[in-house]
Backbone bond lengths (Angstrom), bond angles and torsions (degrees), N, CA, C in turn:
res aa  C-N    CA-C-N  psi(-1)  N-CA   C-N-CA  omega(-1)  CA-C   N-CA-C  phi
1 M - - - 1.443 - - 1.533 110.74 -
2 R 1.338 115.98 -40.47 1.462 119.52 -179.62 1.534 110.29 -61.60
3 R 1.358 117.78 -40.64 1.465 121.47 179.37 1.537 110.88 -62.68
4 L 1.323 116.84 -39.83 1.452 120.75 178.70 1.528 110.53 -63.01
5 L 1.345 117.36 -42.73 1.457 120.89 178.41 1.529 111.29 -63.48
6 I 1.329 116.74 -42.29 1.468 120.65 179.15 1.526 109.49 -64.26
7 A 1.326 117.23 -45.86 1.466 120.96 -179.98 1.520 110.84 -61.45
8 T 1.322 116.74 -40.91 1.464 120.72 178.83 1.524 110.50 -65.12
9 A 1.322 117.57 -41.65 1.469 121.26 179.05 1.528 110.89 -64.76
10 V 1.328 117.75 -42.02 1.467 121.06 179.01 1.523 109.79 -64.21
11 Y 1.319 117.93 -43.16 1.466 121.71 178.94 1.526 110.42 -61.91
12 A 1.341 117.19 -46.29 1.460 120.93 -179.50 1.528 110.50 -62.36
13 A 1.319 117.37 -41.71 1.471 120.71 178.83 1.524 110.92 -64.76
14 S 1.331 116.29 -37.34 1.470 118.47 -179.85 1.523 111.15 -66.79
15 I 1.313 117.51 -35.08 1.468 120.65 177.23 1.525 110.24 -68.18
16 L 1.331 116.40 -45.08 1.467 120.06 -178.10 1.524 112.29 -66.01
17 T 1.316 117.84 -31.11 1.470 120.37 -178.51 1.519 112.18 -96.34
18 G 1.332 117.05 0.29 1.460 119.56 177.71 1.513 113.82 79.17
19 H 1.309 118.70 17.56 1.460 121.15 -178.63 1.518 112.70 -104.63
20 A 1.306 118.02 19.46 1.457 121.25 177.90 1.522 109.00 -73.48
21 A 1.294 116.28 155.48 1.469 120.76 178.81 1.520 108.21 -74.68
22 E 1.321 116.20 90.63 1.454 122.45 -179.18 1.518 108.48 -123.14
23 P 1.332 118.08 164.66 1.460 119.33 175.22 1.522 110.35 -60.58
24 A 1.333 116.29 151.75 1.464 120.82 178.20 1.523 109.70 -59.03
25 P 1.332 117.07 142.47 1.461 119.59 -179.93 1.525 111.06 -68.01
26 L 1.316 114.84 156.41 1.452 120.31 175.61 1.513 109.18 -79.37
27 A 1.283 115.32 173.73 1.453 121.20 179.28 1.522 110.79 -76.89
28 K 1.316 115.70 151.36 1.465 122.04 168.88 1.520 105.45 -95.09
29 V 1.315 116.94 121.91 1.470 122.64 -175.49 1.519 108.85 -117.86
30 T 1.345 116.10 124.94 1.461 121.29 -178.02 1.531 109.31 -131.14
31 V 1.333 116.41 124.82 1.461 119.85 173.77 1.526 106.27 -76.49
32 V 1.349 116.82 117.83 1.457 121.47 -176.39 1.527 112.72 -107.11
33 F 1.343 116.48 -7.86 1.465 120.93 -179.87 1.515 108.15 -155.65
34 D 1.324 117.18 136.45 1.461 121.90 178.42 1.518 107.80 -151.90
35 Q 1.322 116.76 108.68 1.455 120.68 -175.11 1.526 110.72 -143.68
36 A 1.322 115.90 128.65 1.465 119.88 172.68 1.527 107.90 -64.97
37 L 1.331 116.82 143.45 1.465 121.19 177.94 1.532 108.15 -87.07
38 P 1.317 117.98 112.90 1.470 120.27 -173.84 1.525 113.30 -65.68
39 N 1.314 118.13 -25.27 1.466 120.58 -178.56 1.532 113.10 -100.01
40 V 1.340 116.76 5.30 1.470 121.42 177.51 1.531 106.86 -134.97
41 P 1.322 117.97 85.51 1.469 120.62 -176.29 1.534 112.05 -54.66
42 G 1.330 114.63 135.31 1.467 120.74 177.25 1.520 114.39 85.41
43 K 1.343 118.22 -1.42 1.474 121.49 -179.91 1.518 110.19 -115.32
44 S 1.320 115.36 149.50 1.460 122.68 176.52 1.513 109.83 -132.22
45 M 1.331 114.76 159.16 1.463 121.75 171.73 1.518 106.78 -113.30
46 K 1.324 115.68 130.25 1.461 120.82 179.92 1.523 108.35 -127.86
47 G 1.323 115.76 131.72 1.459 121.46 174.26 1.513 109.01 -101.96
48 V 1.334 116.03 129.84 1.462 120.95 -177.27 1.528 108.58 -126.31
49 L 1.332 116.13 119.71 1.460 122.25 175.89 1.519 107.98 -89.19
50 V 1.340 116.53 123.83 1.463 121.86 178.97 1.523 107.28 -114.71
51 E 1.334 116.06 120.63 1.460 122.02 -177.88 1.529 109.61 -116.61
52 Y 1.336 115.17 125.38 1.459 121.33 177.84 1.523 109.03 -112.53
53 G 1.321 115.90 130.35 1.449 119.48 169.08 1.524 108.20 -75.98
54 P 1.326 117.35 174.20 1.466 119.69 177.15 1.529 111.04 -53.06
55 G 1.314 116.62 128.35 1.456 121.62 -179.84 1.514 114.59 74.71
56 G 1.319 118.04 3.81 1.463 121.86 -177.02 1.518 112.65 -72.22
57 S 1.324 115.37 157.14 1.460 120.14 -179.42 1.525 109.91 -157.94
58 S 1.319 114.28 169.02 1.461 122.29 173.56 1.516 108.10 -116.11
59 P 1.326 118.74 147.14 1.460 119.69 174.89 1.535 110.55 -65.83
60 A 1.306 116.84 158.28 1.467 121.26 175.04 1.522 108.05 -54.47
61 H 1.348 115.41 139.70 1.463 118.44 -174.01 1.521 112.03 -156.59
62 M 1.321 113.53 171.00 1.463 122.70 171.77 1.522 106.84 -127.96
63 H 1.311 114.46 163.79 1.457 121.12 174.66 1.527 106.89 -113.36
64 P 1.332 117.93 171.58 1.469 118.78 -179.96 1.529 111.34 -53.50
65 R 1.321 116.20 147.45 1.472 120.64 -178.47 1.524 112.02 -62.03
66 S 1.322 117.41 -16.98 1.464 120.42 178.61 1.526 112.59 -87.91
67 A 1.325 117.96 -9.58 1.466 121.46 -168.19 1.522 113.68 -81.46
68 F 1.332 115.02 127.99 1.461 122.75 164.89 1.522 104.14 -109.41
69 I 1.339 116.65 130.89 1.468 121.04 -171.92 1.517 110.34 -127.43
70 Y 1.317 115.04 132.65 1.458 123.06 172.38 1.522 106.45 -116.54
71 A 1.334 117.16 126.39 1.461 120.58 -178.55 1.520 109.89 -123.31
72 T 1.323 115.58 139.33 1.461 120.80 175.23 1.527 108.83 -127.30
73 I 1.320 115.53 140.46 1.461 121.32 -177.89 1.526 108.08 -83.94
74 L 1.323 116.42 123.72 1.461 121.86 -178.45 1.518 113.02 -95.02
75 E 1.329 115.90 -28.90 1.463 120.90 -175.40 1.522 108.78 -154.66
76 G 1.322 117.27 140.29 1.455 121.54 175.26 1.513 113.15 71.92
77 A 1.326 114.68 -145.17 1.471 121.49 -177.73 1.522 109.03 -143.04
78 I 1.330 115.24 140.12 1.462 122.66 -177.72 1.524 108.93 -119.68
79 R 1.338 115.80 130.89 1.470 120.61 172.75 1.514 107.13 -94.66
80 S 1.341 115.61 128.65 1.458 120.84 -174.69 1.523 110.44 -137.09
81 Q 1.314 115.02 144.15 1.461 121.16 172.30 1.519 107.73 -138.03
82 V 1.326 115.60 122.93 1.457 122.16 178.95 1.526 107.91 -114.89
83 N 1.330 115.33 129.85 1.471 122.36 -177.46 1.517 109.78 54.57
84 D 1.325 117.80 -136.53 1.468 121.08 -176.82 1.522 112.50 -99.22
85 E 1.335 116.65 13.29 1.464 120.52 176.71 1.528 108.92 -68.55
86 P 1.334 117.97 157.08 1.471 119.38 175.46 1.529 110.62 -64.67
87 A 1.310 116.74 149.53 1.459 120.84 175.05 1.522 108.41 -64.72
88 K 1.334 115.55 145.65 1.463 120.94 -178.80 1.519 108.89 -138.75
89 V 1.340 116.15 147.74 1.455 121.07 176.16 1.526 108.40 -100.54
90 Y 1.330 115.40 126.70 1.458 123.12 177.35 1.525 107.63 -108.91
91 R 1.322 116.77 133.62 1.457 122.24 -177.86 1.532 111.33 -107.61
92 K 1.317 116.47 168.15 1.457 122.58 -178.81 1.528 110.76 -44.22
93 G 1.336 115.56 127.68 1.455 121.95 178.82 1.519 113.96 92.97
94 E 1.335 118.39 -14.93 1.466 121.33 177.86 1.525 109.21 -87.88
95 N 1.331 115.75 165.33 1.459 119.69 -177.56 1.513 111.13 -146.64
96 F 1.334 114.29 166.75 1.462 122.02 175.73 1.517 107.68 -151.42
97 F 1.329 116.41 171.87 1.463 120.10 177.58 1.509 109.62 -137.99
98 E 1.331 114.36 161.03 1.465 122.86 174.91 1.516 107.91 -128.53
99 K 1.318 115.30 135.59 1.459 121.40 178.09 1.526 109.82 -90.92
100 P 1.336 116.87 160.46 1.470 119.45 177.32 1.532 111.21 -52.89
101 G 1.328 115.56 132.98 1.463 121.45 177.75 1.516 115.00 88.57
102 D 1.348 118.48 -6.19 1.465 120.19 179.19 1.529 110.91 -64.90
103 R 1.329 114.93 151.75 1.471 122.39 175.37 1.529 107.80 -105.66
104 H 1.311 116.65 129.10 1.462 121.48 179.31 1.531 107.05 -100.96
105 A 1.335 115.89 93.35 1.462 121.44 -174.93 1.523 112.39 -72.60
106 I 1.346 116.93 -38.22 1.466 121.20 -178.99 1.521 108.66 -132.21
107 S 1.321 115.90 131.61 1.458 123.00 169.10 1.516 105.45 -145.84
108 A 1.344 115.96 108.74 1.462 119.11 -171.45 1.522 110.96 -153.12
109 N 1.312 114.65 153.95 1.452 120.26 170.92 1.529 106.84 -67.04
110 A 1.330 116.94 130.61 1.462 120.84 -179.78 1.527 111.74 -78.09
111 S 1.328 117.73 -7.41 1.463 122.01 -177.68 1.524 110.98 -116.00
112 D 1.319 115.27 143.18 1.465 120.86 173.79 1.522 111.60 -93.55
113 T 1.353 116.94 -1.37 1.466 119.51 -175.93 1.523 114.20 -123.92
114 E 1.331 118.77 -19.74 1.459 122.36 -176.73 1.528 110.41 -119.93
115 P 1.334 118.55 148.65 1.465 120.63 175.87 1.526 111.31 -74.25
116 A 1.326 116.30 166.93 1.468 122.34 176.80 1.525 108.40 -145.61
117 K 1.356 115.52 149.43 1.468 120.97 178.99 1.515 109.12 -140.21
118 L 1.320 114.66 146.62 1.453 120.00 171.33 1.514 109.29 -138.73
119 L 1.339 114.61 153.41 1.450 121.31 173.60 1.511 107.30 -111.91
120 A 1.328 116.71 119.78 1.465 122.34 177.63 1.523 107.70 -105.50
121 V 1.329 115.95 126.13 1.460 121.57 178.82 1.522 107.41 -108.87
122 F 1.325 116.41 119.00 1.453 123.83 -177.61 1.524 109.65 -100.74
123 V 1.312 118.08 137.07 1.457 123.26 160.05 1.519 103.66 -110.29
124 V 1.334 116.05 117.79 1.459 120.73 -166.63 1.525 109.60 -147.25
125 D 1.331 116.25 156.63 1.461 119.69 172.94 1.530 108.76 -58.30
126 S 1.312 116.51 132.80 1.465 120.94 -178.65 1.525 112.28 -58.76
127 A 1.312 117.72 -28.35 1.467 121.69 -179.48 1.530 112.38 -73.36
128 D 1.334 117.86 -18.67 1.471 121.35 179.82 1.522 109.40 -76.82
129 K 1.312 116.65 110.02 1.463 121.23 -178.30 1.528 112.31 -97.44
130 E 1.328 117.09 -33.94 1.468 121.04 178.58 1.523 108.29 -86.72
131 L 1.330 117.30 115.86 1.469 120.48 -176.41 1.522 113.10 -89.86
132 V 1.334 117.53 -15.63 1.468 121.21 -177.78 1.528 109.47 -134.65
133 T 1.320 116.22 131.38 1.456 122.51 174.52 1.524 107.96 -125.16
134 P 1.357 118.38 116.20 1.459 119.69 179.18 1.528 111.52 -60.02
135 I 1.319 115.45 145.52 1.468 121.25 174.76 1.508 107.02 -92.01
136 T 1.328 115.87 120.16 1.461 120.27 176.96 1.521 108.48 -100.85
137 K 1.311 114.62 142.54 1.470 118.74 -177.33 1.480 112.24 -92.45
């Protein structure tokens, strides 16, 4: 009985402190910049801050077919796979890009203990409001 009480207390504490064995959290995504390009009618530039907690990730996804994306790692390390290329880890200060129509199979924090952040800058059709579309299998 004492072991059951101890196990129950440890489980309850793990839930309250967020250390329960749960799926990795998703990314926190914040649009930090949105501006129509005055010299390119119909196009906008959007800045998107993506924050991953330890072990965090995003589901496989695509962006609008009009989107060209440049991403730079601001903090930590990000594991990324675009199309059928091998997955690669990008560290603070490194960058990558995605062309229109690319599939982003993996986007994840490369660390289970440290946070990671990236800034993705989109050049996209102004009419495109949804920047991420999950890939369903």
